[in-house]
N, C-alpha and C positions, 0 to 999 in steps of 0.2 A: 216361631207363633207370633200370634200376634201381639204389637206393641202398646196401641191405643185399646185398650182392655174398656175402659169408660164407653168411648166411640161405637164401640163393637157390640157392647150391650145396648146400647139404643137403637143400634141399627138391628138387632135382631127384636126386639121387641115392635119395631116400624115394619120390619120382614114378616112377622107372625100378624100384623094387622092387616098385610096385603092376603099372604096366603095361608093363614090358619096354622094351626101348630102343627099340620101332618106337613107342611110345606117348608118347615124348618128344620133342618134334621143334627142334631150333634149326638146321637146316638153312638155310642160303638162301633156295632155291627155295620152299620152303615158308613162311618168313616173308612172301617176297615177295609171294604170294599172300594171305594172310591180311592184309595192310598195303593191299589196296586199298580204296579209298573211293569211293562216290554223292555225296559231299554235298562236296570242294573241303575238309576239315578235316583237321586232323592226324590219324593214324594210325598206330596200334602194333600191334606183335605181336613182343615180345622173344622169345618161349616159347611155343609150344604142346602142348599138351597133349592127351591122344585117349582116354580112356576108354571102354571097351563096355559099360559094364551100369552098373545104379543103385548096387552094392558098389561098384565102384571109383571112380565119383563120389563116392562117403560117402569114401571113404580119401582121396582127393586133395583134400577140401574139408577134412578133420581135419587134413591135411601144411600147406595154407595158410594157415589159422587157426591153428598152431602158430608160423609165422614169419611172421606178420605178411603175407601177400601177399597182395593182390586178385585175384579171379578174374572174367572176362568168358566168359558161356558163349554159344555161337550153335548152332543147330540144323544148318541148313546151308551159313551163311554170305548166303544169298541174299535179303536184306534189301532188295531194292532202292529200299526206298522213305525208309530209315531208316539210312542209312550201311554198310550190310553188315555185314562180318564182323569189322571193325576197331575197335580200343576207340584211346578219344581221350585214356586215361588211361597216362601213361607206364612205370609200374609197376607191369602189371599183366599176368597169364599170361593168355593164350586157354584157354578151353575147348573145344574142338571136338568135336559130340556128332554130327556126320554119320556115325560108326560104328557107332551103336545104330540098329540098320536092321530092327529084329524090328517085324514084325506078330502081334501078343500071341494076339489072338484076334478072330475075329469073330462076335456072336449074332446069327443071322438071324431069330429070333424078335422079340429087341427092336430090330434095327436099331443095334448099336452095335459100333462097331471102336475095338480097343485098341491103338495101336502107340506106338513110340518115336519122338524128336525125328529120327532119320535117314532117316526115310518120307518120299519126298517125294510131290508131285501125281504123277508119271509109275509110280513106286513102288506106289503103292495103286492107280491105274488097272488097272495091270496083273494086280495082285493079285487084284482082282475079277473081270476077263475071264477068266485063267485060273482060276480055281475056278468060273464060270459063274454069277455072284453078280450080279443085276440090280439094283443099287444103281450110285449115283451119286457119285464124288469131290466132294468139294467145292473145285472150282476156282478160280483167281483168273488173272487178266490176268498175273502173276508169272513164268510159265510152266514148268515139268514139273520144274524141277531143284529147286524150293522145298518146303520142309518143310510139309506138313500141321499138325502141330503149333507148331510158330514162327507159321505164320499166325495162328493161330487163336488164340495167345497174343497176336501184335498186333494184335487183334480185327479182324482180316483182313474183308473186303466180298466176296462173289462175287454170281454170277446166277443159280444153282443155286436151289431153294426156300428152303433157307434159308439164307438170305443173309447174314445174324451168322453168322459163324463162332466167335467164341467161345459166343454164345447155345447153340450148338450142344452145346457142352461139358457133359458128366456129370461128368467126375470124373480128378482127375490124383494123380501119385506126381510130389513133388519132396523133392530134398536141399535142409536148411538149411546154413546156411555152416558148423554145428559137427559138419555129417556126420548129425546125423538125419534118420530122415524123416516126411515128412507124407504123409497118404492122405485124401481126400476119406471123408467118414462112410460114405458107402453103396455104397464102393469096395472095403469090406474082406471080404466075402461073395465067394463061388466064381463068383457070374454076375455079368455083365458091370452096371452099373449103371444106374438108366433115371428116377431123381430127382435131376434138377439142384441144390437145395437143400440136401438132406441132413436132417440134422437139426440142430437151434442154430445159433449164428450162421454165415452163410457167411464161410470165409474162401478157397475158390477165387479168385475175381475179386485177392485180395492177389498173385495173381504174373502178372496181367497185366499185360504193359507195365511189369516192376519188375524189381527185381534181389534180393528177397527170398530166392530159394532157385533151385536149378536143376531145372527141370523133365523128369521120365526118363520119363516114360509117360500115358497120356492117352486116355481115352474119349471118342467123338465120336460124335454119332448122325448116322446115313445117311438119304437121303431114297431109297426104291424108287423106281427108273425107273419113269414110267406110259409108259402106253400109247401116247399122244400126247403127243411135243413139237414143238411147231409154232412158231418165230420167227415173227415180225414187225419191221417196220421202216416207219419213219417220217419225213419229213423236214419241217423247218421253213426254210422258204424265207431268210426275213431275221431280221436278228438283233431287231428287233423283237417279232417273234412269242414268242420266248423266255419272258416272264413267265407269258402264258396255257399255253405249253405244261410247266410247272412245276407251275401249277394243273390241268392235265390228267392228267399224269402222277401226280398224289396221288390224284386222283380214280380213276383204273385200280387203284393198289394195294389202295385203299381197297376197293374192289367186289368183285376175287379174290385177296384174300391167300390165299397159298401156291399159287395157282393161276395167276398170274402172276408167274415170277421178277425177281430184279432189274432195273432199266431200265436200260440205258446211254446216258446223251445225251453226245454228243460233238461239238464245236465243228469250226470248218471247218479250224484245224491240226492238230487230232488228225485227223480225216479225211484230211488232204493226207499226214499222215506217215504215216499206216499205206498209203495209197494209190498213193503218187507214192516215186519214187527221189529227188527232188529234196531238196535244204536248204530246209526249211520255217523255220526260225527265222534270222529276219533278213530277210524278202522282208517288202516294203512290204504293208501293208492293200489298194493295189490289184495288187498281185502274186500274193498269195492269191485274191483274186478271181478273177484270169483263169487260175489255174491251176487252182482249184477248177470253175470254168465252164467247163473243157476236160474236166474228168472227170465233169461232171457232179453237182460236189457241192455241197449246201447249207449254209445259215449254219450250221444244226444239222443232226442228222440222232441218231434215236431206234433203239436194239435192245433188243427184248426176248422174252421167252417165257412160250410156254403152256405147262402141267405138270398133263394131266388126262386123263380118261374118254373113251372114244370118245363114247360119247352124250350126254358135255358140250362135244364138241369144237366141234360149231356154232354152241349160242347163245354162248359164250365168244367166238367169233371175231365175231359181229355185235355183241355188246355193247361189244367192245375198237375193231369198227370205227368206231360210233356213235361214241363216246367221244374219235378221232382226226380222224374229221371238223370236232371242233369247232374246233381248233388246228392239225391238221399240214396242211399244203399237197399232200402226198402219203403215200399208205402201200401198202403191200406184204405178204401173208402167202404167201411161199414155202415149199415142204418141199424136204428136201435133194434129191431126187428131180431136181427139178424147174430146181434151181440147178444140178446136174451135167451135167442135158441141154443147159441153156443154155451154159454151158461147152464142151461136147462142141461145139456147135456153131459157136461162135464160134471155136474151134480151127480150125476149115475154113476159117474167113474170112482176107484178107488184110489188112496195113496197121497205123497203128499204134493207130487207135481201136479194134479187135479186141483188139489185144493189152492196152491199158487197162483194157478191160471185161475180159479174162479174169483179169487181176491183182485187179481188184474184186471178181468171182464167190470166186473161189479165197480172199480172206480171209473175203469170208461164207462159205463154205464151211467154215473154220478155225472162225468163230462158231458155226455150230451145232454142231461139234463137240464149242466149249466147255461149250453149253449141255446136251449129252448125258452131261458129265459125265468129256471126254475133254482132258486140260490141252495148250496150245497154247503156242507164243510169237506167236501173234496178236497181243496188241496190245503186247509188248516194244520195237516199234521204236520207240514214244513215247518211251522213255530216249535215242534216238539224234537226239532231233529237230533239236539242235542242231550236228547235223554231224560226231561222233564217227563213226569206221568201223568195224565189228565185225571179228571175226578170221572169215577165210575157211577155212570147213568144220568151224566149231564152232558149237555152240550160243552163242546171244548172252548174255552176263554181263556189266553195264553197269559191273561194278567194275574190271574186269579192261583194259574199255575206256575208261576215264575218263569216263564218264556216268552219268546216272542219273536219277529222276523229280523230285527236289526244284527 
């Protein structure tokens, strides 16, 4: 708890002057939401302040410094792998940036979007679709409600061609602890930045996975949707084939950088979590094998995607199939249309076998949407593998549901 109650009371009064009553939250419902955690660690949120602009962030930091109060900033707070929104510091004010939702600009010539911390994967995908802009949202398995900016700062990884999301960051704006503003050297002009390294020492990396400042704006390079987005799948029947599979995946990524997105290699436990309603964690090895066999699932399954022009498609498929034949027990190239037709056909067949395969095909279709830059919750059930129950009718939220990826 806060020890300097007088200082906090004065700070709260000054924050209210900057943010208004609605921007300073001490109500039990808000605090309870921000005290949820995905790592079974101490989680605190005694006060939540919610600025709506970089100027307000700056003013809040000046007040915090004046009174010696620590500040923990979050974008949307949906950081399922690293503790979500809470802080382990008992005397710390939480700064909620989810209300900063502006997509500041999109430069079509440079393929650069500039946005604020509250812009989620779903919001960016919706913006691109509404504006008729054929670019890919840098999606992750964390789901539609997660911050694009926050994921990049945490060095997130995705499956679209720019797999390393911080590598795609071309510039940022951040408020330092004293309220002063930092901007990347190449972000000062009228156009979007297009040269990541700027001039002189590279400083933007200091804000990645750190508490050096509050990042209030970021410019990110996007990839234009190519005419062909082709998923492929491969099976590794037994665990003994894993080493050869890893070598083969490395070869594939070296042969066609940029044309093969990230390849996701999933073990039997993860496959069962995504394809079955059963509680997988706690099953014995024999039980997992039996459940996987009933669903036609191997020890390991890989999912990848081709991003290319029509003239390159056939040769890339041939090259990938040749490499997969070296280590995979089975491989499959299916389009969205083919999977949809299969699901429609299975929907007319009775029995549990048909329903199980319908579920698998539904997951595969969700995976294709992810490859096409459409965020989804297809991978998020992994956080519930130990038996946590999701809230019916609501988006998945591991922190709320007392589970997580760790």
